[in-house]
KERO-383272 format. One record per residue (C-alpha): residue in one letter; x, y, z. Coordinates in Angstrom, 3 decimals, always signed. Each point is the difference from the previous one (the first is absolute). Layout:
KERO-383272
  resn        px        py        pz
     A         X         Y         Z
...
end
This chain:
KERO-383272
  resn        px        py        pz
     M   -13.581   -45.674   +62.191
     T    +2.979    +1.671    +1.586
     D    +1.853    -0.008    -3.313
     I    -2.990    +1.522    -1.768
     G    -0.377    +2.652    +2.648
     N    +3.646    +0.864    -0.158
     S    -0.122    +0.259    -3.790
     R    -2.723    +2.641    +0.016
     P    +2.255    +2.867    +1.189
     A    +2.575    -1.038    -2.596
     A    -2.653    -0.003    -2.711
     Q    -1.249    +3.397    +1.107
     A    +3.548    +1.348    -0.057
     F    +0.511    -1.439    -3.507
     E    -3.252    +1.606    -1.246
     L    +1.072    +3.305    +1.550
     A    +3.346    -0.237    -1.804
     L    -1.802    -0.669    -3.273
     D    -2.230    +3.008    +0.546
     K    +3.037    +2.186    +0.577
     G    +1.662    -1.415    -3.088
     E    -3.087    +0.716    -2.082
     S    -0.090    +3.579    +1.268
     R    +3.631    +0.478    -0.943
     V    -0.623    -1.371    -3.488
     A    -3.003    +2.261    -0.411
     E    +2.078    +2.940    +1.170
     F    +2.657    -0.824    -2.650
     E    -2.583    -0.237    -2.764
     V    -1.573    +3.387    +0.665
     R    +3.307    +1.796    +0.480
     T    +0.135    +2.958    -2.365
     R    +3.018    +1.040    -2.039
     A    +1.563    +3.413    +0.108
     P    -0.568    +2.190    -3.092
     L    +3.608    -0.520    -1.121
     Q    -0.407    -3.775    +0.295
     K    -3.211    +0.150    -2.027
     L    +1.862    +1.914    -2.708
     Q    +2.825    -2.545    +0.114
     H    -2.416    -2.929    -0.438
     F    -1.856    +1.795    -2.785
     L    +3.207    +0.634    -1.932
     H    +1.083    -3.611    +0.542
     A    -3.293    -1.248    -1.441
     N    +0.004    +2.562    -2.848
     P    +3.563    +0.325    -1.359
     T    -1.060    +2.308    -2.842
     A    -1.613    +2.579    +2.296
     V    +3.192    +1.938    +0.781
     P    +1.268    +0.272    -3.617
     A    -3.487    +1.013    -1.178
     I    -0.131    +2.793    +2.576
     V    +3.553    +1.098    -0.831
     L    -0.848    +0.097    -3.721
     L    -3.076    +2.178    +0.563
     L    +1.896    +2.354    +2.315
     S    +2.900    +0.229    -2.467
     V    -2.310    +0.891    -2.888
     A    -1.771    +2.598    +2.152
     A    +3.287    +1.496    +1.247
     F    +1.648    +0.305    -3.413
     G    -3.281    +1.198    -1.478
     S    -0.097    +2.878    +2.464
     V    +3.700    +0.823    -0.363
     V    +0.488    -0.408    -3.756
     G    -3.520    +0.917    -1.051
     P    -2.036    -0.921    -3.097
     R    +3.049    -1.248    -1.888
     F    +0.281    -2.973    +2.336
     L    -3.720    -0.806    +0.137
     S    -0.539    +0.193    -3.757
     M    -1.186    -3.176    -1.716
     F    +3.077    +0.093    -2.210
     N    +2.406    +0.011    +2.952
     L    -1.874    -2.621    +2.010
     S    -0.098    -2.334    -2.996
     L    +3.697    +0.740    -0.544
     I    +0.735    -1.229    +3.523
     I    -1.732    -3.292    -0.801
     Q    +2.119    -0.335    -3.142
     Q    +3.162    +0.747    +1.978
     V    -0.672    -2.743    +2.559
     T    -0.903    -2.671    -2.556
     I    +3.386    -1.725    +0.174
     I    +0.153    +0.298    +3.797
     G    -3.503    -1.454    +0.244
     V    +0.753    -3.013    -2.208
     I    +3.337    -0.828    +1.630
     G    -1.508    +0.751    +3.407
     A    -2.625    -2.668    -0.703
     A    +2.774    -2.579    -0.385
     Q    +1.694    +1.265    +3.147
     T    -3.270    -0.189    +1.946
     L    -0.347    -3.734    -0.582
     I    +3.558    -0.570    +1.222
     V    -0.352    +2.240    +3.070
     I    -3.242    -1.698    +1.077
     T    +2.000    -3.243    +0.277
     A    +2.507    +1.781    +2.306
     G    +2.570    +0.295    -2.791
     I    +1.420    +2.822    -2.060
     D    +1.151    +0.146    -3.618
     L    +2.847    +2.354    -0.832
     S    +0.222    -1.282    -3.562
     V    -3.378    +1.150    -1.361
     G    +1.479    +3.026    -1.759
     A    +2.823    -2.011    -1.554
     I    -2.446    -2.664    -1.232
     M    -2.186    +2.693    -1.543
     V    +2.870    +1.668    -1.880
     L    +1.505    -3.331    -1.116
     C    -3.366    -1.094    -1.424
     S    -0.455    +3.328    -1.796
     V    +3.452    -0.311    -1.596
     I    -0.716    -3.580    -1.102
     M    -3.354    +1.014    -1.491
     G    +1.638    +2.888    -1.836
     K    +2.975    -1.972    -1.294
     L    -2.177    -2.833    -1.285
     G    -2.718    +2.213    -1.474
     V    +2.170    +2.780    -1.449
     A    +3.572    -1.205    -0.525
     M    -0.795    -3.622    -0.915
     G    -3.277    +0.656    -1.827
     L    -2.034    -2.494    +2.016
     A    -3.775    +0.493    +0.008
     A    -0.936    +2.412    +2.772
     P    -2.572    -2.343    +1.659
     L    +2.605    -2.763    +0.146
     A    +2.627    +2.394    +1.389
     L    -2.498    +1.036    +2.661
     L    -0.747    -3.625    +0.949
     I    +3.704    -0.822    +0.237
     G    +0.463    +3.033    +2.251
     L    -2.781    -1.285    +2.258
     A    +1.658    -3.423    +0.073
     V    +3.327    +1.577    +0.976
     G    -1.734    +1.842    +2.829
     A    -1.501    -3.282    +1.205
     G    +3.438    -1.618    -0.202
     C    +1.592    +2.760    +2.065
     G    -2.733    -0.353    +2.599
     A    +0.457    -3.790    -0.004
     M    +3.706    +0.456    +0.687
     N    -0.811    +2.134    +3.037
     G    -2.640    -2.499    +1.114
     V    +2.318    -2.999    -0.206
     L    +2.719    +1.736    +2.004
     V    -2.511    +1.025    +2.687
     T    -1.969    -3.264    +0.258
     R    +2.526    -2.729    -0.865
     F    +3.184    +1.487    +1.400
     K    -1.783    +1.816    +2.864
     L    +1.905    +3.231    -0.617
     P    -1.379    +3.325    +1.324
     P    -2.025    +1.852    -2.679
     F    +1.917    +3.214    +0.673
     I    +3.370    -1.619    -0.741
     V    -1.312    -2.022    -2.945
     T    -1.586    +2.929    -1.798
     L    +2.932    +2.279    +0.789
     G    +2.212    -2.497    -1.797
     T    -2.348    -0.589    -2.914
     W    -0.427    +3.762    -0.387
     S    +3.707    +0.208    -0.832
     I    -0.232    -3.062    -2.271
     F    -3.004    +1.250    -1.977
     F    +1.418    +3.503    -0.291
     A    +3.307    -1.348    -1.317
     L    -1.852    -2.188    -2.536
     N    -1.992    +3.054    -1.034
     L    +3.149    +2.039    -0.719
     W    +1.645    -2.929    -1.789
     Y    -2.946    -0.854    -2.244
     S    -0.784    +3.623    -0.841
     A    +3.674    +0.956    -0.416
     S    -1.058    +3.087    +1.984
     E    -1.784    +1.320    -3.097
     T    -3.404    +1.663    -0.102
     I    -2.565    -0.972    -2.632
     R    -1.600    +3.154    -1.384
     S    -3.742    +0.522    +0.254
     Q    -0.195    +0.515    -3.789
     D    +1.460    -3.464    -0.581
     V    -2.352    -1.575    +2.528
     A    -2.985    +1.664    -1.677
     K    +1.162    -1.176    -3.426
     F    +0.866    -3.641    +0.722
     A    -1.910    -0.924    +3.183
     S    -2.763    +2.524    +0.609
     L    -1.842    -2.462    +2.260
     L    +2.665    +0.585    +2.645
     Q    -1.087    +3.659    +0.187
     A    -3.720    -0.804    +0.117
     L    -0.406    +0.748    +3.719
     G    +1.251    +3.530    -0.592
     T    -2.959    +0.820    -2.270
     P    -1.939    +2.965    +1.467
     V    -3.738    -0.159    +0.626
     N    -2.359    +2.760    +1.152
     I    -2.577    -0.846    +2.670
     F    -2.380    +2.725    +1.216
     G    +2.451    +2.696    -1.005
     A    +2.948    -1.655    +1.769
     R    +2.937    -1.370    -1.951
     F    +1.099    -3.524    +0.871
     T    +1.962    -2.718    -1.762
     Y    -0.772    -3.650    -0.555
     G    +2.829    -0.673    +2.429
     S    -1.887    +1.793    +2.783
     L    -3.142    -1.987    -0.736
     F    +2.083    -3.177    -0.124
     M    +1.390    +0.793    +3.464
     L    -3.514    +0.418    +1.397
     A    -1.121    -3.267    -1.616
     L    +3.016    -1.787    +1.495
     V    -0.784    +1.382    +3.455
     L    -3.606    -1.183    -0.330
     A    +1.095    -3.501    -1.046
     I    +2.471    -0.328    +2.884
     W    -2.608    +1.323    +2.445
     F    -2.342    -2.780    -1.112
     V    +2.718    -2.644    +0.416
     L    +0.992    +1.219    +3.473
     N    -3.534    +0.381    +1.323
     R    -2.106    -2.568    -1.829
     T    +2.211    -3.038    -0.565
     A    +1.615    -2.690    +2.148
     F    +3.389    +0.945    -1.438
     G    -0.375    +3.520    +1.378
     R    -0.955    -1.289    +3.465
     H    +2.969    -2.376    -0.053
     L    +2.244    +2.910    -0.906
     Y    -0.991    +1.925    +3.129
     A    +0.257    -3.128    +2.141
     V    +3.556    -0.728    -1.169
     G    +1.051    +3.577    +0.667
     D    -1.622    +0.151    +3.434
     D    +1.260    -3.336    +1.377
     P    +1.651    -2.473    -2.408
     D    +0.234    -2.761    +2.621
     A    -3.699    +0.202    +0.815
     A    -0.815    +0.126    -3.715
     R    +2.091    -3.127    -0.562
     L    -1.778    -1.823    +2.840
     A    -3.328    +1.035    -1.537
     G    +0.924    -1.883    -3.168
     I    +1.127    +2.950    -2.129
     R    +2.967    -0.811    -2.239
     T    +1.983    +3.063    +0.944
     D    +2.941    -0.574    -2.342
     R    -2.316    -0.376    -2.988
     I    -1.822    +3.210    +0.966
     L    +3.264    +1.928    +0.336
     F    +1.393    -1.328    -3.271
     S    -3.244    +0.891    -1.809
     V    +0.069    +3.509    +1.445
     Y    +3.505    +0.688    -1.298
     V    -0.888    -1.321    -3.462
     I    -3.147    +2.139    -0.125
     A    +2.000    +3.020    +1.172
     G    +2.471    -0.607    -2.836
     V    -2.811    -0.073    -2.559
     I    -1.435    +3.232    +1.420
     C    +3.449    +1.605    -0.296
     A    +0.057    -1.040    -3.666
     L    -3.399    +1.637    -0.435
     G    +1.539    +3.042    +1.680
     A    +2.694    -0.103    -2.706
     W    -2.719    +0.217    -2.645
     A    -1.530    +2.971    +1.836
     L    +3.453    +1.584    +0.343
     I    +0.602    -0.136    -3.756
     G    -3.383    +1.613    -0.586
     R    +0.730    +2.650    +2.600
     I    +3.399    +1.189    -1.301
     G    -0.261    -1.166    -3.623
     S    +3.613    -1.101    -0.276
     I    +1.714    -3.018    +1.574
     S    +2.933    +0.870    +2.238
     P    +2.101    -2.318    +2.189
     Q    +0.296    +2.884    +2.462
     A    -3.757    +0.489    +0.441
     G    -1.822    -0.784    +3.227
     Q    +2.974    +0.613    +2.287
     T    -2.243    +0.926    +2.938
     A    -2.648    -2.679    -0.591
     N    +1.152    -2.172    +2.923
     L    -0.190    +2.793    +2.571
     D    -3.181    +1.448    -1.502
     S    -1.789    -3.353    +0.150
     I    +0.978    -0.552    +3.639
     T    -1.041    +3.565    +0.815
     A    -3.436    -0.496    -1.553
     V    -0.536    -3.261    +1.885
     V    +1.140    +1.310    +3.389
     V    -1.748    +3.367    -0.274
     G    -3.074    -1.931    -1.162
     G    -0.284    -1.705    +3.384
     A    +1.600    -3.404    -0.621
     S    +2.178    -1.467    +2.728
     L    +3.583    -0.942    -0.799
     F    -0.433    -2.828    +2.525
     G    -2.615    -1.668    -2.203
     G    -3.619    -1.053    +0.365
     R    -1.513    +3.464    -0.404
     G    -0.507    +2.309    -2.969
     S    -2.144    +0.500    -3.070
     I    +0.425    +0.766    -3.666
     V    -2.373    +2.967    +0.316
     G    +2.255    +1.399    +2.709
     T    +2.989    -0.338    -2.331
     L    -1.840    +1.931    -2.707
     I    -0.836    +2.717    +2.523
     G    +3.624    -0.001    +1.167
     A    +1.193    +0.483    -3.583
     L    -2.460    +2.873    -0.403
     I    +1.247    +1.596    +3.240
     V    +3.570    -0.071    -1.325
     G    -1.210    +1.405    -3.331
     V    -1.998    +2.758    +1.696
     F    +2.964    +1.007    +2.173
     R    +2.442    +0.146    -2.898
     N    -2.427    +1.770    -2.297
     G    -1.147    +2.492    +2.634
     L    +3.538    +0.796    +1.104
     A    +1.115    +0.400    -3.622
     L    -2.842    +2.439    -0.679
     S    +1.052    +1.832    +3.174
     D    +3.481    +0.422    -1.522
     V    +1.611    -2.247    +2.611
     D    +3.325    -1.492    -1.077
     V    +0.068    -3.713    -0.900
     L    +2.412    -0.567    +2.883
     W    -2.610    +1.092    +2.537
     Q    -2.690    -2.006    -1.773
     E    +2.004    -3.157    +0.697
     F    +0.576    +1.289    +3.541
     A    -3.770    +0.165    +0.538
     V    -0.564    -3.481    -1.477
     G    +2.695    -1.384    +2.310
     W    -1.823    +1.329    +3.041
     L    -3.216    -1.515    -1.314
     I    +1.627    -3.446    +0.079
     I    +1.356    +0.450    +3.535
     I    -3.328    +1.255    +1.366
     A    -1.890    -2.828    -1.744
     V    +2.261    -2.695    +1.503
     A    -0.187    +1.578    +3.463
     L    -3.796    +0.079    -0.245
     D    -0.032    -3.647    -1.075
     Q    +2.067    -0.944    +3.071
     W    -2.517    +1.763    +2.237
     I    -2.996    -1.637    -1.701
     R    +1.565    -3.481    +0.251
     K    +0.055    +0.259    +3.814
     V    -3.707    -0.859    -0.120
     S    +0.834    -3.597    -0.862
     A    +2.932    -0.174    +2.432
end
């Protein structure tokens, strides 16, 4: 009886401690966030919100400064045509960046594939569909080379793709002999290679099949990223590869597949590039690497992996296109156009760092 009597005060003290603990937990649950924290969490959950707002504000600003010339259907459709190559190559870059990698060779792969398609279809007289398929296979091979070096040899993607950029660019100059294939010759011997440059009028706006192809590609990648297990695995590998591996995801296979797919998309970008400029030049697409990274970063993707969307990349490409087009119509020198795009990249990365503190 004495033991039971002595235990009652202890039990009461324990119950009192539990009550205090429950009150503290309840207090934590109802704690409200400051407005800035709410904004930070919203942007973390919706990575395309910032680029969408920036795009709308940019269109409104240049529309008020430049006037009807900028807001005309012709000019707005022209912007979409101008960002076609950036959008396609940016799609390949998006997949790599989501996995916490980066591909500096996308532009070189694109140009190499375009030269191979042109040489086979024009100079060697191969059937244009077969030349196109071989170009796609070369793009897949280039991506596979990057994938093997990253997954098998465990080399950093930045270093790997920096090296392969030089390799692919050198092969491009060697195979092309630094010669440009004229658009007249392409049209005569391999007109299929220029098919994506065919204009089409939609509701009074002038587009090309290349622009529509870019939108179709974005839609397909959106479906893969948001509606398939492969897409979920992609985000998991980029966010935490060790946790993804423990969850049963074959991370090396995912990474290798991503680089191969990116290579194929770059080859498709080569097809769009030929349609865009008509001719086939080994010097084309010199800024494709930087432009693709710009579109991805400005579009809200994180260079640290695990966050981003293909829609955001498309919006990022449009933001770059709007800035360059609006500044050109405002008679701003090309030098200062690149100056403005450079600040866009810096601001986008700084904003990403701030948003990522939510998960810290």
